C-alpha positions as CSV (number, residue, x, y, z in Angstrom):
1,X,112.3,117.3,87.5
2,X,113.2,113.7,87.0
3,X,110.2,112.9,85.5
4,X,109.6,115.3,83.3
5,X,113.7,114.8,81.6
6,X,112.0,111.4,81.6
7,X,109.4,111.7,78.9
8,X,111.9,114.5,77.4
9,X,114.3,112.0,76.6
10,X,111.4,109.3,75.7
11,X,109.9,111.2,73.1
12,X,113.5,112.6,71.8
13,X,114.8,109.1,71.3
14,X,111.7,107.6,69.9
15,X,111.2,105.0,72.5
16,X,108.8,102.4,71.8
17,X,105.0,103.8,73.7
18,X,101.8,105.2,72.5
19,X,102.6,108.0,74.5
20,X,105.3,110.1,77.1
21,X,104.4,108.1,79.8
22,X,105.1,105.0,78.2
23,X,108.1,106.5,76.7
24,X,109.7,108.0,79.8
25,X,109.1,104.5,81.3
26,X,110.7,103.3,77.9
27,X,113.5,105.7,78.5
28,X,114.6,104.9,82.0
29,X,115.2,100.9,81.1
30,X,116.8,102.0,78.2
31,X,119.0,104.3,80.7
32,X,119.8,101.6,82.5
33,X,120.9,99.2,80.2
34,X,123.6,102.0,79.7
35,X,124.4,102.5,83.2
36,X,124.3,98.4,83.3
37,X,127.0,97.8,80.5
38,X,129.3,100.6,82.0
39,X,129.5,98.8,85.2
40,X,129.9,95.4,83.3
41,X,133.1,97.0,81.6
42,X,134.8,97.6,85.1
43,X,133.5,94.2,87.6
44,X,133.7,91.9,83.8
45,X,130.6,90.1,82.5
46,X,131.7,86.9,84.6
47,X,131.3,88.5,88.0
48,X,127.6,89.4,86.7
49,X,124.5,88.0,87.4
50,X,122.5,87.0,90.6
51,X,124.4,85.9,93.5
52,X,127.2,87.5,92.2
53,X,129.1,90.3,92.9
54,X,127.5,92.6,90.1
55,X,123.6,92.2,89.8
56,X,121.7,94.8,87.5
57,X,118.3,95.9,89.2
58,X,115.4,96.9,87.2
59,X,113.8,99.1,90.2
60,X,110.2,100.2,89.6
61,X,107.5,101.5,91.5
62,X,103.9,102.7,89.4
63,X,101.8,100.6,87.2
64,X,103.3,97.9,86.5
65,X,102.3,97.8,82.5
66,X,104.9,100.8,81.4
67,X,107.1,98.3,82.6
68,X,106.1,95.3,81.0
69,X,105.7,97.2,77.5
70,X,109.6,98.5,78.2
71,X,111.1,95.0,79.0
72,X,109.0,93.8,76.0
73,X,110.4,96.5,73.3
74,X,113.4,98.1,74.6
75,X,115.2,95.1,76.3
76,X,113.7,92.4,73.9
77,X,111.8,92.0,71.1
78,X,108.6,91.8,71.5
79,X,108.5,89.4,74.7
80,X,110.3,87.5,77.3
81,X,111.5,84.2,74.6
82,X,112.8,87.0,71.5
83,X,116.2,88.2,70.9
84,X,117.4,91.3,73.1
85,X,116.3,94.1,71.0
86,X,119.5,95.0,68.7
87,X,118.2,98.6,68.4
88,X,117.6,99.7,71.8
89,X,120.0,97.0,73.2
90,X,122.7,96.5,71.4
91,X,125.7,95.7,73.4
92,X,122.9,92.8,75.4
93,X,122.4,93.6,78.5
94,X,118.9,92.4,80.6
95,X,118.3,92.6,84.6
96,X,119.1,90.5,87.2
97,X,116.1,91.1,89.2
98,X,113.3,93.3,89.1
99,X,112.5,95.1,92.4
100,X,109.5,96.8,94.0
101,X,108.7,98.7,96.2
102,X,105.4,97.3,98.5
103,X,104.2,100.0,101.2
104,X,101.1,99.6,103.3
105,X,98.6,102.5,103.6
106,X,99.6,105.2,101.2
107,X,96.3,105.6,99.1
108,X,95.0,102.7,100.6
109,X,91.9,102.3,98.5
110,X,90.6,99.2,100.1
111,X,89.8,101.4,103.5
112,X,88.3,104.5,101.5
113,X,91.8,106.5,100.8
114,X,93.9,106.3,104.5
115,X,95.0,104.7,107.1
116,X,94.6,105.9,110.9
117,X,96.9,104.4,113.2
118,X,94.9,105.3,116.0
119,X,92.0,103.6,114.8
120,X,90.5,101.1,116.9
121,X,89.7,99.3,114.0
122,X,93.4,99.7,112.2
123,X,94.9,96.0,112.7
124,X,91.9,94.7,110.9
125,X,92.1,97.5,108.5
126,X,95.9,97.3,108.1
127,X,95.6,93.4,106.7
128,X,92.8,94.3,104.7
129,X,95.3,97.1,103.1
130,X,98.3,94.0,103.3
131,X,96.2,92.0,101.2
132,X,95.2,94.4,98.8
133,X,98.4,95.7,98.2
134,X,99.5,91.6,97.6
135,X,96.9,91.5,94.8
136,X,97.1,94.6,93.0
137,X,100.7,95.5,93.2
138,X,102.6,92.6,94.1
139,X,101.1,89.3,92.2
140,X,101.1,91.8,88.6
141,X,105.7,92.1,89.0
142,X,105.9,88.7,89.7
143,X,104.0,87.8,86.7
144,X,106.3,89.9,84.7
145,X,109.1,88.9,86.7
146,X,108.0,85.2,85.8
147,X,107.6,86.1,82.3
148,X,111.5,87.4,81.9
149,X,112.9,84.8,84.4
150,X,113.9,87.7,87.3
151,X,114.1,86.9,91.0
152,X,111.5,89.9,92.3
153,X,112.9,91.7,95.4
154,X,112.5,95.0,97.0
155,X,114.8,98.2,97.1
156,X,112.8,99.4,100.2
157,X,109.1,99.1,101.8
158,X,107.3,98.7,104.6
159,X,104.3,100.6,106.8
160,X,103.8,104.3,105.6
161,X,100.4,105.8,107.1
162,X,100.0,109.4,107.0
163,X,97.9,109.9,110.7
164,X,98.6,108.3,113.5
165,X,101.6,106.3,112.2
166,X,103.8,106.6,115.3
167,X,100.4,105.3,117.3
168,X,100.4,102.1,114.8
169,X,104.1,101.3,114.6
170,X,104.4,101.6,118.3
171,X,100.9,99.4,118.8
172,X,101.5,95.8,119.9
173,X,99.1,94.4,117.2
174,X,101.5,95.4,114.5
175,X,103.7,92.8,115.5
176,X,101.2,89.9,114.0
177,X,100.6,92.3,111.2
178,X,103.8,92.3,110.2
179,X,104.4,89.0,110.2
180,X,101.3,88.4,108.2
181,X,102.8,90.7,105.7
182,X,105.9,88.9,105.8
183,X,104.1,85.9,105.2
184,X,102.1,87.3,102.4
185,X,105.0,88.6,100.5
186,X,107.0,85.4,100.9
187,X,104.0,82.9,99.8
188,X,103.9,85.6,96.8
189,X,107.2,84.9,95.5
190,X,109.4,87.9,96.8
191,X,113.1,86.7,97.4
192,X,114.1,89.7,99.2
193,X,113.3,92.0,100.8
194,X,114.8,95.3,102.0
195,X,112.7,97.2,105.3
196,X,112.8,100.9,104.8
197,X,114.2,101.7,107.6
198,X,116.0,100.1,110.6
199,X,115.4,102.9,112.4
200,X,113.7,106.7,112.9
201,X,111.8,108.6,114.8
202,X,107.9,107.9,114.7
203,X,105.9,111.0,114.1
204,X,102.4,111.4,113.1
205,X,103.2,111.3,109.3
206,X,105.9,109.6,109.3
207,X,107.3,105.9,110.9
208,X,109.1,103.8,109.3
209,X,111.9,102.2,110.9
210,X,111.3,98.9,112.6
211,X,112.6,100.9,115.9
212,X,112.5,105.0,116.9
213,X,115.7,104.7,117.6
214,X,119.0,103.0,118.0
215,X,119.3,102.7,121.5
216,X,115.2,101.6,121.6
217,X,114.8,98.1,123.3
218,X,114.2,95.5,120.7
219,X,110.9,93.9,122.3
220,X,107.0,94.0,121.8
221,X,106.8,95.8,125.6
222,X,110.0,97.8,124.7
223,X,108.2,99.8,122.2
224,X,109.5,98.1,119.3
225,X,107.2,95.6,117.9
226,X,107.8,95.8,113.9
227,X,111.6,94.6,114.8
228,X,110.4,91.7,117.2
229,X,108.2,91.0,114.3
230,X,110.8,90.9,111.6
231,X,113.8,88.9,114.0
232,X,110.9,86.2,115.1
233,X,109.8,85.9,111.3
234,X,113.3,84.9,110.5
235,X,113.8,82.9,113.0
236,X,110.7,80.6,111.9
237,X,111.7,81.2,108.0
238,X,115.8,80.4,107.9
């Protein structure tokens, strides 16, 4: 599997890190630098950078400490204000953005390990889960992004419940909680939110779509409160 391959390559190259987990993360960043160079050779350095045709993305969804270590010791030479690493980054590459994947629901330690979409207190618990995710997931990555001068974006994110997911996604109460989620992301420096996904069938343990089907009405009463929440939030935050 990919994880074990990353561990093995990190160890084989003797990349920085005290154990295989750190070395595996370092290998992912190291290999990204090689991919960046290949694309830059095609598109040109002048077309590379945030807001340009080629945007070099470092994407990460796990413990922020591993990513911080890899940026510090693979991309740079010990920190954000040090030269690019001549050993592991000889082509002088760097990411243009840091992308994460904030989901509300999986694991959910703030609510005892899980969220049930049919719980009478789901709205309150969901909001608490949003706050926990911002504090324990988004903010640590935002700090890293700020240290290295990188915009913070997402490569995906949204709502993820393992029980009665479809019930909560179609519940009109999610309208306010989804706008709250986006407010909190915006207040914590997120520059771009790529929601997963536009539509997809709602089931017990999967209801990621803003709509349950492409021909579903866009409104709260039409069964698409998440979709309307996003549309209304964008209209209020141009």
